[in-house]
DRENTORRO-754730 format. One record per residue (C-alpha): residue number from 0; residue in one letter; z, y, x. Coordinates in Angstrom, 1 decimal. Layout:
<rs>
seq|type|pz|py|px
NUM|A|Z|Y|X
...
</rs>
This chain:
<rs>
seq|type|pz|py|px
0|M|242.4|142.5|96.6
1|F|241.8|138.9|95.4
2|R|244.6|139.2|92.8
3|L|243.4|142.6|91.7
4|L|239.9|141.2|91.2
5|T|241.2|138.2|89.3
6|L|243.3|140.4|87.1
7|A|240.4|142.7|86.4
8|F|238.3|139.7|85.6
9|V|240.8|138.4|83.1
10|L|241.2|141.9|81.5
11|L|237.5|142.3|81.2
12|I|237.0|138.9|79.7
13|A|239.8|139.7|77.2
14|V|237.8|142.6|75.8
15|E|234.5|140.8|75.8
16|P|233.3|139.4|72.4
17|L|234.7|136.0|71.8
18|I|231.3|134.4|71.6
19|A|227.6|135.3|71.7
20|I|226.9|134.9|68.1
21|G|224.5|136.4|65.5
22|F|222.4|135.9|62.5
23|Q|218.9|135.0|63.6
24|W|216.7|134.6|60.6
25|E|216.5|133.1|57.1
26|K|213.9|131.5|54.8
27|T|214.1|131.5|51.0
28|F|212.7|128.6|49.1
29|P|210.9|129.0|45.8
30|E|212.6|127.9|42.6
31|T|210.5|124.7|42.4
32|E|211.9|123.5|45.8
33|A|215.3|122.1|46.5
34|P|216.2|121.5|50.2
35|Y|218.4|118.5|50.8
36|F|218.6|118.0|54.6
37|V|218.1|120.0|57.8
38|R|217.5|118.2|61.1
39|L|216.6|119.2|64.7
40|D|214.5|117.7|67.4
41|P|215.3|118.0|71.2
42|S|213.0|121.0|71.5
43|G|215.1|123.0|68.9
44|N|212.6|122.8|66.1
45|A|214.2|122.5|62.6
46|Y|213.0|120.3|59.8
47|V|213.9|120.8|56.2
48|I|213.5|117.8|53.8
49|G|213.8|118.2|50.1
50|R|212.1|117.8|46.8
51|Y|209.8|120.0|44.7
52|Y|208.9|119.8|41.0
53|V|205.4|118.9|40.0
54|E|204.7|120.1|36.4
55|S|208.3|119.3|35.3
56|P|211.7|118.3|36.7
57|E|210.9|114.7|35.6
58|N|208.1|114.6|38.2
59|A|209.4|115.4|41.7
60|E|207.8|114.8|45.1
61|I|209.3|115.1|48.6
62|F|208.5|117.9|51.0
63|V|209.0|118.3|54.7
64|K|208.8|121.7|56.5
65|K|208.9|122.2|60.3
66|Y|210.1|125.5|61.7
67|L|209.9|126.6|65.3
68|P|213.0|128.1|66.9
69|N|211.8|131.6|66.1
70|G|211.4|130.8|62.4
71|T|207.7|130.4|62.3
72|L|206.6|127.7|59.9
73|A|204.7|125.1|62.0
74|W|203.6|122.9|59.1
75|S|204.5|121.7|55.6
76|D|203.6|118.5|53.9
77|T|204.5|116.5|50.8
78|T|204.2|113.1|49.2
79|S|201.8|112.7|46.3
80|G|201.8|111.3|42.8
81|L|203.4|112.0|39.5
82|E|206.7|110.1|39.8
83|L|210.3|111.1|40.3
84|K|211.1|110.6|44.0
85|L|214.5|111.6|45.4
86|P|215.2|112.0|49.1
87|I|218.3|110.0|50.0
88|A|218.5|110.3|53.8
89|A|216.4|111.7|56.7
90|Q|216.3|111.6|60.5
91|V|214.1|113.0|63.3
92|D|213.4|111.0|66.4
93|A|213.1|112.2|70.0
94|Q|209.4|113.0|69.6
95|G|209.9|115.1|66.4
96|N|208.7|112.5|63.9
97|V|210.5|112.7|60.6
98|Y|211.7|109.6|58.7
99|V|212.7|110.0|55.1
100|L|214.3|107.4|52.9
101|A|213.5|108.0|49.2
102|Q|214.2|106.5|45.8
103|F|211.5|106.0|43.2
104|A|212.6|106.1|39.6
105|S|210.0|104.5|37.4
106|Q|210.5|102.8|34.0
107|N|210.2|99.1|35.1
108|V|210.5|99.0|38.8
109|S|212.6|101.2|41.1
110|P|211.7|100.6|44.7
111|A|213.1|102.4|47.8
112|V|210.6|103.7|50.3
113|V|210.6|104.9|53.9
114|Y|208.1|107.6|55.0
115|R|207.2|108.7|58.5
116|F|205.9|112.2|58.8
117|N|203.9|113.0|62.1
118|A|205.6|115.4|64.5
119|S|202.5|117.3|65.3
120|T|200.6|117.5|62.0
121|G|203.1|116.7|59.3
122|D|200.8|114.0|58.0
123|I|202.3|110.8|56.6
124|D|201.8|108.1|59.3
125|W|203.0|105.3|57.2
126|D|205.2|104.4|54.3
127|E|207.0|101.1|53.5
128|S|208.6|100.2|50.1
129|F|210.9|97.3|49.5
130|L|212.2|95.4|46.4
131|P|214.2|92.2|46.0
132|A|212.8|89.1|44.2
133|G|213.7|88.6|40.6
134|T|212.8|89.7|37.1
135|F|215.1|92.8|37.2
136|K|213.9|94.6|40.3
137|Q|215.7|97.5|41.8
138|S|216.5|98.7|45.3
139|A|219.0|101.5|45.6
140|A|218.3|103.5|48.8
141|R|221.5|104.3|50.6
142|D|221.1|105.5|54.2
143|L|218.8|105.7|57.2
144|V|219.4|106.1|61.0
145|I|217.4|105.8|64.2
146|D|218.9|103.4|66.7
147|A|219.0|103.6|70.5
148|A|215.6|101.8|70.9
149|G|213.9|104.4|68.6
150|N|213.6|102.0|65.7
151|V|214.6|102.8|62.1
152|V|217.5|101.1|60.4
153|V|217.6|101.4|56.6
154|C|220.5|100.5|54.3
155|A|219.9|99.7|50.7
156|N|221.3|97.8|47.7
157|F|219.1|95.0|46.3
158|I|219.9|94.5|42.6
159|V|218.9|91.2|41.3
160|D|219.5|88.8|38.3
161|N|222.6|86.7|38.3
162|P|221.5|83.3|36.9
163|A|225.1|82.3|36.0
164|E|225.6|85.5|34.0
165|P|222.4|86.7|32.4
166|L|224.0|90.0|31.4
167|R|225.3|90.8|34.9
168|A|223.2|91.8|37.9
169|D|224.4|91.4|41.4
170|A|224.0|94.0|44.1
171|R|223.9|93.1|47.8
172|T|223.7|95.3|50.8
173|F|220.7|94.8|52.9
174|L|219.8|96.2|56.3
175|L|216.1|96.5|57.2
176|R|215.0|97.4|60.8
177|Y|211.5|98.9|61.2
178|S|209.7|99.7|64.4
179|S|208.5|103.3|64.9
180|A|205.1|102.0|63.9
181|G|206.4|100.8|60.5
182|V|206.6|97.0|61.3
183|L|209.5|95.2|59.7
184|L|211.5|93.7|62.6
185|W|214.2|92.0|60.6
186|Q|216.1|92.1|57.4
187|R|219.8|91.1|56.8
188|E|221.9|90.5|53.8
189|D|225.6|91.3|53.8
190|A|228.2|88.4|54.2
191|L|230.5|89.9|51.5
192|A|232.3|87.7|49.0
193|E|231.7|90.2|46.2
194|P|228.7|92.4|45.2
195|S|228.5|95.6|47.2
196|V|227.5|98.6|45.1
197|I|229.3|101.7|46.2
198|F|228.2|104.4|48.6
199|E|227.0|102.4|51.6
200|K|226.5|104.4|54.8
201|V|225.1|103.3|58.1
202|A|225.9|104.6|61.6
203|T|224.6|103.5|65.0
204|F|225.3|104.2|68.7
205|G|224.1|102.2|71.7
206|Q|223.7|98.6|70.8
207|T|225.7|98.6|67.6
208|I|225.0|99.2|63.9
209|F|227.9|99.8|61.4
210|V|227.6|99.6|57.7
211|T|230.4|100.9|55.4
212|G|230.8|100.9|51.7
213|G|232.5|99.3|48.7
214|T|232.5|96.1|46.7
215|L|233.1|95.4|43.0
216|S|234.6|92.1|41.9
217|Q|234.3|90.4|38.5
218|S|237.9|91.5|37.8
219|S|236.9|95.1|38.5
220|A|238.7|95.3|41.8
221|I|237.1|97.8|44.1
222|D|237.5|97.4|47.9
223|G|236.1|99.0|51.0
224|F|234.3|97.1|53.8
225|V|233.0|97.6|57.3
226|A|230.3|95.3|58.7
227|G|229.0|95.5|62.3
228|Y|225.7|94.2|63.7
229|N|223.9|94.3|67.1
230|L|220.4|95.5|67.4
231|N|219.1|92.0|66.9
232|G|220.8|91.8|63.5
233|D|223.5|89.4|64.6
234|S|226.8|89.9|62.8
235|L|229.7|91.3|64.9
236|C|232.3|91.8|62.3
237|T|233.0|92.0|58.5
238|T|236.4|93.3|57.4
239|Y|238.0|94.9|54.4
240|S|240.2|98.0|53.9
241|S|243.6|96.2|53.7
242|L|244.5|98.5|50.8
243|N|245.2|97.8|47.1
244|A|241.8|96.7|45.7
245|Q|243.1|96.2|42.2
246|A|244.1|99.9|42.1
247|G|240.7|100.9|43.5
248|V|239.8|101.6|47.2
249|Y|237.1|104.2|48.1
250|Y|235.3|104.9|51.3
251|Q|236.1|108.4|52.4
252|G|234.0|108.8|55.5
253|G|233.1|107.6|59.0
254|A|231.7|108.6|62.3
255|V|230.7|107.2|65.7
256|D|232.2|108.8|68.8
257|S|230.4|109.3|72.2
258|N|231.6|105.9|73.4
259|G|230.2|104.0|70.5
260|N|233.6|103.5|68.7
261|Y|233.4|103.8|64.9
262|L|236.1|105.3|62.6
263|A|236.1|104.3|58.9
264|I|238.4|106.0|56.4
265|F|239.5|104.4|53.1
266|S|241.9|105.5|50.4
267|D|243.6|103.9|47.4
268|P|245.7|105.9|44.9
269|A|248.7|105.8|47.3
270|T|247.5|105.6|50.9
271|T|244.7|106.5|53.3
272|I|243.9|104.0|56.1
273|Y|242.0|104.9|59.3
274|K|240.3|101.9|61.0
275|K|238.7|102.3|64.4
276|F|236.3|99.7|65.7
277|S|235.0|99.2|69.3
278|P|231.2|98.8|69.9
279|T|231.6|95.1|69.8
280|G|233.3|95.2|66.4
281|S|236.9|94.6|67.5
282|L|239.6|96.6|65.7
283|V|241.0|99.3|68.0
284|F|243.6|100.8|65.7
285|N|244.7|100.6|62.0
286|V|246.9|103.6|61.0
287|T|247.8|105.0|57.6
288|G|248.6|108.4|56.1
289|P|248.8|110.2|52.7
290|R|246.0|109.6|50.3
291|M|243.0|111.9|50.0
292|A|242.4|113.5|46.6
293|F|238.6|113.0|46.4
294|N|236.7|109.8|46.6
295|N|233.6|109.3|48.7
296|M|233.4|113.0|49.6
297|N|234.9|113.5|53.0
298|A|232.6|114.0|56.0
299|V|233.8|113.0|59.4
300|C|232.7|114.1|62.9
301|S|233.7|113.3|66.5
302|D|234.0|115.4|69.6
303|R|233.1|114.5|73.2
304|R|236.6|113.1|73.9
305|G|236.5|110.6|71.0
306|R|238.7|112.6|68.6
307|F|237.7|112.6|64.9
308|Y|237.9|115.5|62.5
309|W|237.4|116.1|58.8
310|V|238.2|118.6|56.0
311|V|240.3|117.0|53.3
312|A|241.5|118.0|49.9
313|G|245.2|117.2|49.7
314|T|246.9|115.9|46.6
315|T|248.8|119.1|46.0
316|G|245.7|121.3|45.9
317|Q|245.6|122.4|49.5
318|Q|242.6|122.2|51.9
319|L|243.3|120.9|55.4
320|L|241.4|120.6|58.6
321|Q|242.7|117.4|60.2
322|G|242.0|115.4|63.4
323|R|243.2|112.2|65.0
324|D|242.9|111.4|68.7
325|E|241.4|108.3|70.3
326|N|244.7|106.4|69.7
327|G|244.9|107.3|66.0
328|A|247.6|109.9|66.3
329|L|247.4|113.0|64.0
330|V|246.7|115.9|66.4
331|L|245.5|118.5|64.0
332|D|246.7|119.3|60.5
333|K|245.6|122.9|59.8
334|L|246.0|124.5|56.3
335|L|242.7|126.3|55.5
336|G|243.4|127.4|52.0
337|S|244.3|126.5|48.4
338|L|240.8|125.5|47.3
339|P|241.2|121.7|46.6
340|V|237.7|120.7|47.7
341|P|236.7|118.9|50.9
342|F|233.9|120.6|52.8
343|P|231.4|118.9|55.2
344|I|232.0|119.2|58.9
345|K|229.9|118.8|62.1
346|F|230.7|118.9|65.8
347|G|228.7|121.9|67.2
348|G|227.8|123.1|70.6
349|N|230.4|124.5|73.0
350|N|233.1|122.1|71.9
351|T|233.5|123.6|68.4
352|L|233.7|122.4|64.8
353|L|231.4|123.8|62.1
354|T|232.3|123.9|58.5
355|W|232.4|126.0|55.4
356|S|235.5|128.2|54.8
357|P|237.4|128.8|51.6
358|S|236.3|132.5|51.9
359|D|232.6|131.3|51.3
360|R|231.5|131.9|54.9
361|V|229.9|129.9|57.6
362|T|232.8|129.2|60.0
363|Q|233.3|127.9|63.5
364|Y|236.7|126.4|64.5
365|L|238.1|125.4|67.9
366|P|239.5|121.9|68.0
367|T|242.9|123.5|67.9
368|G|242.2|124.6|64.3
369|N|241.9|128.3|65.2
370|V|238.9|130.2|63.8
371|L|236.5|131.1|66.6
372|W|234.0|132.9|64.4
373|S|233.1|133.4|60.8
374|S|230.0|135.0|59.3
375|T|230.1|138.4|57.8
376|E|227.7|137.2|55.1
377|T|229.2|135.3|52.1
378|Y|227.3|132.7|50.1
379|S|227.9|130.8|46.9
380|S|227.8|127.3|48.4
381|V|226.7|125.3|51.4
382|G|224.4|122.3|51.7
383|D|223.5|120.4|54.9
384|F|223.8|122.0|58.3
385|V|223.2|121.0|62.0
386|S|223.8|122.3|65.5
387|D|222.4|121.7|68.9
388|E|224.3|121.8|72.3
389|R|223.3|125.5|72.7
390|G|225.1|126.5|69.6
391|Q|221.8|127.1|67.6
392|T|222.8|126.2|64.1
393|Y|220.8|125.8|60.9
394|W|222.4|125.9|57.4
395|I|221.1|125.2|53.9
396|L|223.0|127.9|51.9
397|Y|223.0|128.9|48.3
398|L|223.4|132.3|46.8
399|F|223.4|133.4|43.2
400|D|221.3|136.4|42.3
401|T|223.2|139.6|41.8
402|V|220.9|140.7|38.9
403|I|220.1|137.4|37.2
404|P|223.5|135.4|37.4
405|D|221.9|132.0|36.7
406|L|219.3|132.3|39.4
407|L|220.2|130.4|42.5
408|H|218.5|131.2|45.7
409|R|218.2|128.4|48.2
410|K|218.0|129.5|51.9
411|L|217.6|128.1|55.4
412|V|219.7|130.3|57.7
413|K|219.8|130.2|61.5
414|Y|222.9|131.5|63.4
415|D|223.3|131.5|67.2
416|L|226.9|130.5|67.7
417|G|227.0|130.3|71.5
418|R|225.8|128.2|74.4
419|I|226.9|125.2|76.5
420|C|230.3|125.3|78.1
421|G|229.8|126.3|81.7
422|D|226.4|127.9|81.0
423|L|227.6|131.3|82.3
424|N|224.1|132.7|82.8
425|G|222.6|131.5|79.5
426|S|219.9|129.4|81.1
427|G|220.6|126.5|78.8
428|D|222.2|124.1|81.2
429|V|225.0|124.0|83.8
430|N|224.0|124.1|87.5
431|I|224.9|125.8|90.8
432|A|223.4|129.1|89.6
433|D|226.3|129.3|87.1
434|A|228.8|129.1|89.9
435|V|226.9|131.7|91.9
436|F|226.8|133.9|88.8
437|F|230.6|133.5|88.4
438|I|231.4|134.3|92.0
439|D|229.1|137.3|92.0
440|Y|231.0|138.6|89.0
441|V|234.5|138.0|90.4
442|F|233.9|139.3|93.9
443|G|231.0|141.7|93.4
444|N|229.4|143.7|90.7
445|G|227.6|141.0|88.8
446|T|227.1|140.7|85.1
447|A|230.1|139.4|83.1
448|P|229.9|135.8|81.7
449|M|229.2|135.7|78.0
450|D|232.8|135.0|77.0
451|K|235.8|133.0|78.1
452|Y|234.8|130.0|76.0
453|H|231.8|129.5|78.4
454|G|233.7|130.4|81.5
455|D|236.9|128.6|80.8
456|V|235.6|125.3|81.8
457|N|239.0|123.8|82.7
458|C|240.4|124.8|79.3
459|D|243.5|126.6|80.5
460|G|242.9|129.5|78.2
461|Q|241.4|132.0|80.7
462|A|238.3|132.3|82.8
463|V|239.3|132.8|86.4
464|I|238.7|131.6|90.0
465|T|240.0|128.1|89.2
466|D|237.1|127.7|86.9
467|I|234.7|128.3|89.8
468|V|236.5|125.5|91.7
469|Y|236.2|123.3|88.7
470|L|232.5|123.9|88.3
471|I|231.8|123.2|92.0
472|N|233.9|120.0|91.9
473|Y|231.8|118.9|88.9
474|M|228.5|119.6|90.6
475|F|229.2|118.2|94.1
476|S|232.2|115.8|93.8
477|S|231.6|114.0|90.5
478|G|234.5|115.9|88.9
479|P|235.0|116.1|85.1
480|A|232.4|117.8|83.1
481|P|232.9|121.4|81.7
482|C|235.3|121.4|78.7
483|Q|235.9|117.7|79.0
484|G|239.6|118.2|79.0
485|C|239.6|120.7|76.1
486|P|242.1|119.9|73.3
</rs>
C-alpha cells in the first residue's frame, strides 16, 4: 500500500502544473514618466523610482511611487525645481524608506545628491548634496547601498582640478556613509595610483563594503580595481584586475553571496578573469575564461549556495547563461539563443533565476539552465526587476504601441512565480504544518502540494516520502534547509 501511495503521489505530481504562476496586475506610466528602478520592502510593497519631464526633457525631476501588493497606489511624490535630475541608484530599507542617489546637471556646478523619501507618506525627510573642493566642481554619482547597520553608503567620483596639468582634471572615487537620519558618518577617498573614472559600483554584506570600477592612466591604460572597506571605513584591500591594462580592461559585473564573499568580473580583449574575495578582503580564487563581448553590461547574481550566475554575450554572437560554483569552476554554460546581447539577471524566490529571454518574454530558469516558466505575454524590452522569497516579482517592461509604432508604453507588471521551497500549504513560511500537509496528502485524501519544486525539498527530482523525512529533520534536528542542496 505504501508503494502504491507513493507511486500515485509521484504520478499526480507529474501532472500538476510546474509552478503556481500567473500575471497579477500591471500599471502603465504616462509618456512624461520614465521608470528606472523597482524595489521591494519586507512587507511586499513595491516602489518605482524614475524621472518625469517638467515642461521639457531638459527639465526633469525624480518621482517615487509606492504600490501595495494588490496594485493599489499608496502614495506618489517628487522632487521639485526646474533642473535636470537623473536617478542613478535607489534602495529601500527594512522600514520602507526610499533612498535615491541622483545627479544634478546644471551649467556651472554638477553635484550629486541623496534623497530619503518617507515610508509612510512619501515626503522627503532629508536630502544631502556633495561636491569636491576646487574651481571645477563636479561629483558624478555612481551607486548607493544600505549596509547591515541600516546606514546609507554612497559611491561617487569627485572631479577636481589637477594643478600640475591645468587642462586635465582628476577623478577620484569617494565613499560617503550617512546615517538613516542623514548625518555624514565618514568619507573616504580611494587609494588608487591613477584616477578612477569608469563605472564604479558598490556592494555590501555584513561588515564589508566592496567598490569596483576602472582607472584611466595618463598613458590611456584602462584597468579594473576592487577595493574593500569595513563599516568604519578602514581599508581591507585594494587590488587590480591582473589583465592587460594597455589593451583596456573593463568591469563586467559583480555580486555578493549569502556568506559575504564578493565576485568581481573583468575582461580585456582576450580574457575574462573572475576574482572572488572573502568578507575580510582576501582573494579566494582567481580564474580565467573566454572574453565577454560587451563591456560594463553584464549583471551578476548569487544563489543561496554561493554560486554566481550571469547572462553573457559571447564573441561569436551567441547568448549564454553561465554559472560558477563557490570554487570558481564553470558549472553552467547554457546556450539561450543567437541574440548577442547580455540580459540582466536576478536570483528569485524558490531557488530560481529570473531574466529576459531571447523570445522577448519574462523567463524563470532553474539553476541547471532549464526553463521553469516563461510568460505568454511578449514585450519589446525589459528594464529593472525584483523578486521576493515568495516568488512575487515586479518588472519594468516596455511595449511599442501596435497602432503608433514610435509610441513606447512603460509598464510595471507583477507576476506570481511561486512560493518558498518547502512551503507546501502556501502559508508563506516553512513549518510543521507543511509536513502535516504533506503526510495528509500522501497517506490520506489531502490537497496536493502546489508542485514538485515546492515539495522536492531534498532536490532529487521528485516529491515523495523522503521529502517529508527531510522536512522533519530540518525542523527538529537542525538538518539542512529546504532546497539547500539544490544544484
